[in-house]
N, C-alpha and C positions, 0 to 999 in steps of 0.2 A: 311324278317318278315312282314307280313302284317298289317298294322296299324289299332286300331278300328277308328268307325266313330268319336268318340269324341277326339281322338288323330289328326286325319286329320283335324276335324275344327279348333283344338287348333294350328295347324301347319300353317293353312291358317292364323288366326288372328294374328298369331306371325309376320308372313310375311309382312302382311300388317301394323303393328305396324313398323317393320323394314325398311320399305319403306316411314316411314311417312305418309300414309294415315292415321292413327290416331296419332295424338302428345301427348307426355306426358300433363296430364292432364285432355285431353278428357275424356269424358263419352261414353262408350260403347254401341251398341245396347242393349235393354233390352232383358232378357233370351227370352220373349216371342216372341221381334221382331225377334230375330235370331232365334227361330223355325219356324217363318212364310218363312223368308226369304229362310231357307236351307233345309226345309222339315224334319228336324229332331225331336225327341223327346225333350222334356224339360229336362226328365233325362240326355239326352247324351249331351245337349246344356250346360247345370250345369255342368257336369263332365270337358267340356272343359274348362270353366271358372276357377273352380276351379283348374284345373292343371297349368294354367296359374298363377293363383295366388297362387301356390305353389313353382313356378318358380320365382316369384319376378315380374313378366313381368305385372303385373295387381293387382290393390288393390280393395279390397270390402269395400263401406260404407254401414251403416246399413240405410234401405230405403231411398236409392238413387241409387245403383246398382254398378256397376264395371266401374273402371276407370284406364286408362293408367299409370303405376307407373312412376317416375323419372329415372329409367335406372338404369346401373351399376353404383356405388359409386367408385369414386377414396379417398383413404385412404386422410383425412387432416394432413398434415404435420404439426406438430407442431414445434413451434421454439424452437430451442436449446440452447436458452439462457432462462435460468430460474430465473435469479437474478433479484434483485431489482434494478431499476433504479430513480436516484433521479437527479432532475435538480433544481439547485436554483434559475435559472431564464428560464422562456420558453419565445422565441420567434420566433412565428411562423405565426403571423397572416399576415403580409405582402406577404408570400407564397401561405398562403391558400385564400388570396383575390385576387390576380393572376389568381388562378386556377378556382376559383368559377365566375370570370369575364369571363374566356376565355368559358364556357361552357354557357354562356348566350345567343350565337348567335344562332338565331333559324334556321340556315340551318346545324347546328350540332346536331345529334343524340345523346341526352342528357343521356347517359349510366352513365356519372358521377355524375347525379343531384342527390342530397339528398331528392328531393321531388318527391312523386307520380305524376303519369299521372294525370294532372287536368281532364279529360274528363270522370274519373270514378267517379266522385261527382253529387248528385243532384242539378245541380245549378239553372235548373227552380223553382225546390220547395225552395231552399233558398233564391234566389231573389224575390219571393212572401214574405216570411217572412219578409226580410228585408224592401220591400215596407209596408208590413203592421205595422211592429213596426216604420218604420218613420212615418205614419200616424197619429199614435197612440200617439206618442211622446210628452210630456207636456212640458211647459217652464222649469220646475223644474228636469226635467230628470239627468241633466250633474249632477247635486249635488244631487240626491237619488242615483245617481249608481257609486259615489265615492267610493273607498275602501273600503269595503270589493270587491264591486262589486254587480250586479243586484243581488236582493233575490231570484227571481224567477228561473234563470239561476244557482245558487248558490245550491238551493233545488232541481234541477233536476239533478243535479252532484252528490249530498250526496245521493239521491234515486239509482242512478247507484252502487254506494259504496256499499249501503245497499243490493242491487241485488246478489251484489257477495260476501256479508257475512262480509263487511268491515264496522265499526261503524266510522263514520265521519260526525258531525253536521255541518251545513250549516256555521255557525258561524268561524269553523276552516278552511274554503276554502276562498282563496282572488285569484280574477278573473285578468288575467295578459294579456299584449298584446305578446300573443304566450308563449309558453313553453321555450324560450329562457330566455324572460324578470322573469318568475318565477324560475328557475335554478339560473340564476344571482343574483336576489334578495335575495334567500335561500344561497347562496354561500357567500352573504354579511353579513347575519344575523349571518352567527358563524362563521366568520375568520375577522381577521385583517390581513392588508398588512403585510407579510414576515411569515405568518403561513404555515403549511404544510399540505398539502391535498393530500390523498391516491386516485389514478385514475386508471383507466383500461390500457392495454396496449394489444393492441391497443385500443386507447380511439376516442372517438367520438370530431373530431375536435373542437367543438363549446365548449368542455371541457378546451382545450387548451388556445382556445382564451378567456375564462372567467379569467382562472386563470392568463394568462399575463396582462390584462386589471386591475386585482386586485391587480398585484403585490405580488401574492404568489410564494411559493416552491412547486414541485410537487414530488411526489414518484408511479412512475408507477407500480403496482401489475403485475405480468403473469396471463394472462386471457386466458383460455383454449375455443380453436375454436366451441367446443362443449357444455362446462359445466360451462363457464363464470370464474369470479375472482377465485383465488386461495385462501383457508382461511388461508392455512399454512404461504405462503408468506404474506398476509397481517397482520397476528398476527405477524410475522417476523418485518416486517416493522414498528408496532405499539411499538415494544419492542427498536427500533434503534431511530424513529424519532418522535417526539412532537406532533403529528397528531392530527388536530381539526375537520376535516371534511373528509368524506371518499364520493364519488360522483360514482357512478354506474348506470347502466342498466341492471334491473333484468330480462328483457324479449326481447327477438330479438334484440339484442345489435347490434349498428351502431358501427363498419362497420362488425364484425363477422358474426351477425345474431344468435348468442348464446343465451341460457336461462339456469338461474341460476336451476338445481333440489333442490325439496324441501328441503332435507337434509342439502344441502350446503346454503341454504337460510337461515335456523335455526341455522348454524353454524357463518355464517358471521353476523348475527343480535346478535348472543350472543357475539361473540369477541369484537364487536363494542361496546355493553351497557357494557361489562367488563370494558373497556378502556375508558369509559363516551366519546365517538366520534360520534358526528352527522353525521346522514345520509342523503343524498341527493340523493333520487331514481329517475332518469329519466326514466319516463314510458311511451313515446308517442307513442310506438308501440303495446302495450297490447290488444289491440283490434283486431289486424289484425293476430289471431291464426291461422291456417290450420287443428287442429284437430277438435274434439267434444267439448272439455274443454278447457277454456280461463286459461291463466296463472295467479296464486294468487300473487299480489305484495309484497314485502317485509312489505307494510305498514299494513298488516293484522295482522302482529305479535304483541307479547304483548309489545313491543318497542315503539310502533306504535305513541305517542305523539313525540318522540325524531326524527322522520323520516319525511323528508319534501319530500313529494310525488308529484312530478312535471309530468304536463302531458296537452295536448290540443287536440283541434279538427284539427290540420292542417294536421295531418297525416290519419285520418280517416274520415272526413266529409267536411271541409272547409278551404281548405288551403291559401287561400286569406283573409281570415277573420282574421288572426293570434290572435285567442283567445285561450288562456291558462288559468291554474290555477296551484296553489299549496296549498294541503291539508296539511297546516302548523303544526298542534298541538300546542304544545306551543308557537310556534315561529310566531304566525298568529297574533297578533295585531302589533308586532317589523316590521314584512312583509308589512304589511299597511303602517306604518310610512315610510318607505323606500320608498314604491310608490310612496306615497305623496309629496317625495320632487323629484321625478325624472321623470318616464312619467304621473303622477297623476291618470290615470284611463286607463283601457281598453276603446275601441272605445263604446260609450253607444249606437249606433244604431245597431251595431253588437251583442253587450250581447244581446239586446233587442229581436234581429232576431233569433239568438241561442235560446234563453230561449222560444220563440214562437214554431220555428221547433221542439225543444224536449218535447213540452207538447202536441203541436200536434201529435205527434209520439209516445207518449203513448196511445191515443186513438186509432190511426192507424195503430199502427206498424210501423211508417215511419223511424225510424233511425236504429231499429235493423233490418230492412227488408233489408234495405241499407246496414247494415255491413254484412248480410250473404251473398249477391250478392260479395259485395267487396272482402271479403276473397274468396270464390270461384273463382272469377277471378284472382287476384293475387297468387294464389297456382298455379292455371294454367299457367299461364305465367310465373312463374318461373322455375316452372317443365319444360317447352318449352324450354326457355336459357337455362337451365342448361342440357338440354339434348344435345342441338347444343353445349355448351361448350365441353362436353365429346366426341363428336365426333369429332370435328373440332381442337381442342387445342392440342397440343403437348402432350405426355404420362406424361411427366414429371409434368404438372400444376395440383394441385390440387385445388380441390374447396369444398366449404362448402355446407351444404343442411340444411337449416334451417327451422323450422317447425312454421314460421310466418314470416312477415315483407316482405320487396321487394329488399334485398340485397345479393348478393353471394360476397364471399371473395376468391380470387383467389391468390395462393401462385405459381407465377411462375417459381420459383428454384433460388437459390441464385446467378448464372450467368446472371440473366436476370435484366436489371435497369429498374423498372415500370416508372421512371421519363422518359427516353428515349421513352419509349413504348407511353406515354401520348401525348409526345409533337410530336412525329410521327402520332400518331394515329388524332390529331387535324388537322393538314394538309390534314387528308383526310376525314373530317366532322365526327370524331366520338370523345366523349369526354367521359372519365373514372377518376375514382378517384385514383391518385397515392399514395399507402401506403405512403409516407412521409408525408400526412394530418394528419395521425392519432397518430404523436408521436412527440416528441419533439425532438429525435434524428432520424439517419437513419436505425433503427432497421428492419424498414418496407418496405425497397427501393427497394423488390424484388416483392411487394404484390400489388395487386387493387383491387378496390370495384367497383361491377358493380350494377346498378338499375335494377329491372328485371319487373316494373310495368308497363312497355310499351308495346303495343298491338305487340305478334309477327306478323310477316309477311315480305314482301320481305325488308323493308325498314332496318328491326330490324337484319334478318338474315344477309344482306350486311355487316352489322355492327360487326357482330360476326366474319362472315368470315375475315373481315378485321383486326382485334385484332389477330385473331388466325396466319393470315399470320405474321403478324408484331412480335409475341411473336416467331414464329418458327424461322424468320430471327435472332433474338437478340439472342436465344439459339445457331444456327450455327456460331454466332461471324461474 
């Protein structure tokens, strides 16, 4: 049967995509450019693109064009164990320390890193703001910027909350030395040693370290790889254990990359409110969404004064500055008192530099322009790496497809020891984050987390090929 012209063009484009002329996330030539190159009419080219879109090969973005899609999705295998897991003692810090140290070698491809590619951030512009801030510092700056922190910076953060429909006063915000300090202080202000805390499963390893340091007990709540924490399981845990706080990520959770749907957010907040349980919301990835609309944090709910909303600039703007904050609501003054007894305050020059950058960004569009570019690059890199994983890893391996952030969670299969893959990969110059980092027990010993923020090229492609070969060898035994 003779193919029509648009079908022939669609087949040509499909072949180019299959042979990686165009990688996942790449923008295809515009309709008009393709018309000029092919000599076909605009209607014929549009039909070809629409055919590929209907097949899931490409995706259209309003006012932007057509892009190569991520490829065929393997279903994410969910853990068969939906039970609650309680740990009266959490002991993970030594193992996590060893894994993190091993990934610091500059010769290693850092796919196990928790930090985004440092080349993605506006270092020259931040350096100018820092130099300007240092020149303008008065002798009284150290005192003036004690907790709750620099007033201009807190006002800029409050304005960003307001732009997203969330009412947070500058006085509710406490500037901290990164998100981990804001999260640690939040945990300290709502618990006493020996208290129970509900966490996700798998959970960000920083949660486990904070619980161990605070001598708390943890209840791990089953967390879906697509839709986040299970409200029914949380309600069951609250009926069994005297839980004082719940720590969770509502957007692009680390390590799964999942986000809570709006209905599930409302239910979780309602359950916690009914049981009078404080909520610590770890929201460091919310600016890194891939779609046209950012996710709305739990802090936007009517329960907001009881929610300690923690975030930072470390994942979206300035990893090395280590500046975060907590919108602490009713707990703001107590958080300040605790900070004065520990780190005293976040770095004053860095606070002033970020305030300078954000204020000038309002006039020049600097921060939001940077974020749009950052999101676009992260999405393209995630799609490219995911495409390679689907193409090279054994068929039994499943991989998530988050709508933001820069992590992929791979379930290698029950017969694969991820710790062994991690050790063998290190000897070949590649790091990954083994699943054992994200639980107080061995439930995720067959999983790994991969950082997708690094530029896709021969170096990264070789790392994925090495991992795929190692996993295949482990499966074969």
